[in-house]
N, C-alpha and C positions, 0 to 999 in steps of 0.2 A: 356817891360819883367816885370814879377813880381818876384824880389827877395828880403828877407826880412831877414837879420840875426837878431835872437833874444837872446839877452842873457838867460844863462841858472841861473835862480835865486838859485836851489837846483840841486847838480849831484850827485850820487852815484857811487862809483869806487869800485872795487873786489880788486884792489891792492894797494890801499892808495894814490893813483894821486888825485892830487887837481884839486878844478874847470878850466874851460879853454875851453869847448864844445861850440859847438852852433847849434843852429837851424835854419835852412837855408830853404824858404821857394822858389822855384823857379817854373818856366815854362819850361814845358818839348822843347817847341820852339826854345832855345836858353839857351843851357846848358853850353856854351864855360865859362862862367864866375866862373864854378865851379870845373874847372883845377885844381886850387893850390889843391883842396881836394880829387885829385884822388888818390885812394888807402886808405884813412884815416877814412870813413864815419864808425862808428861803426852799426849805423841801417839807413836804408831809408824806408821811408813810401809814397807808391804810390795810390792817391787817385783821380784815373782818373773817367771820366764820365761813365755809365752803359750802355749806348748804350740803352736808352729808345726810342730813336727818339723823343723825347720830348722839348718842350722849357718851359723854367722855369721862373717864375716872382713871385712878391710878392706883397701883399698889405698893402700900407702904409696907415694909418690914418691923416687924415689933420684936424689939428686945435681940439678945443674943442668939435665941431659935431663930426668929426670922432673918437673921444675916449669916446663918449657917445653912438656912436653905428650906427651913420648918415650911411647907405650905397652910399650916393652920395658925402659923404666927404670923399673919399677915393681915389688913385690914382695906378695903376698897374704898378710897376717897374721891367724892364726885368733883370733876374740874367744871366743864360747860356742859349746855345743851346745845348742839348744833340744829336745832329743830325751828321749823318756821311753819304758820300755818298753811303759806302757800307761795308758789316764786314771786306772784307781785309781792307778798310780804317782805321776803327779803331784799327785792330790788327796791323798793321803797325804803328799806333802814339803808342799804347803800346809796341810796339819790340824797338822802338826807347827809350823810357823812360825806359825800362827794361837793354838793353844795358847802357846807361846813368849811371844806376843805379850800373850795375857791375863793371862799372870804377871804381865808387866812393867809393865803398865796400872795406873794409881791407878783409884779407882771414877768419877772424872770426866773420865778419860782419853778420847781419841779413837783408834780405829785407822783406818787409810786402807790398802786394798789394790789397787794397780796391777794394770788386766786389760784385756782387749777382749773381742771379741764372743766370742771363739772358748770360753771357759769361763765366762763373767760368769754364765749363771745356774747351774751347777753349783758357783761359788764363794759366789754369795748364800745357798744353798741350806746349803753347810760354814759358811758365816759365823754363820746361822739356829742351827745345829744346836751351833756352838763356842760362841757369844756370847747364843744368845736372839734372837728376834723383833724386840726393840726396841734 
């Protein structure tokens, strides 16, 4: 599981509180480690796959020849697969993440869900169901 607490070097507070917050990057498959933060998060940002159906990779240059532009001096490295069995499977994953985010948020907290045109309408309806239209 990917969970990485990152110390915040600079924080701003409306009510004069001091630093001490945390930036936590976690994998939605096991959020039990976030239980101590229930009801305490000021903001949750979700950046799920976009339901593109594609596999993503990157091209890494190898050695001096690669950096000089030689096409045969590169290797393709897999990054991630944005593939799901169905739209329902994708929405189930997002519903799980939103439910976990809701448990983490304090009453005045904010949730940001990064998406694109492919699923934005579906995700808006899902958010309305999970969080209410307001």
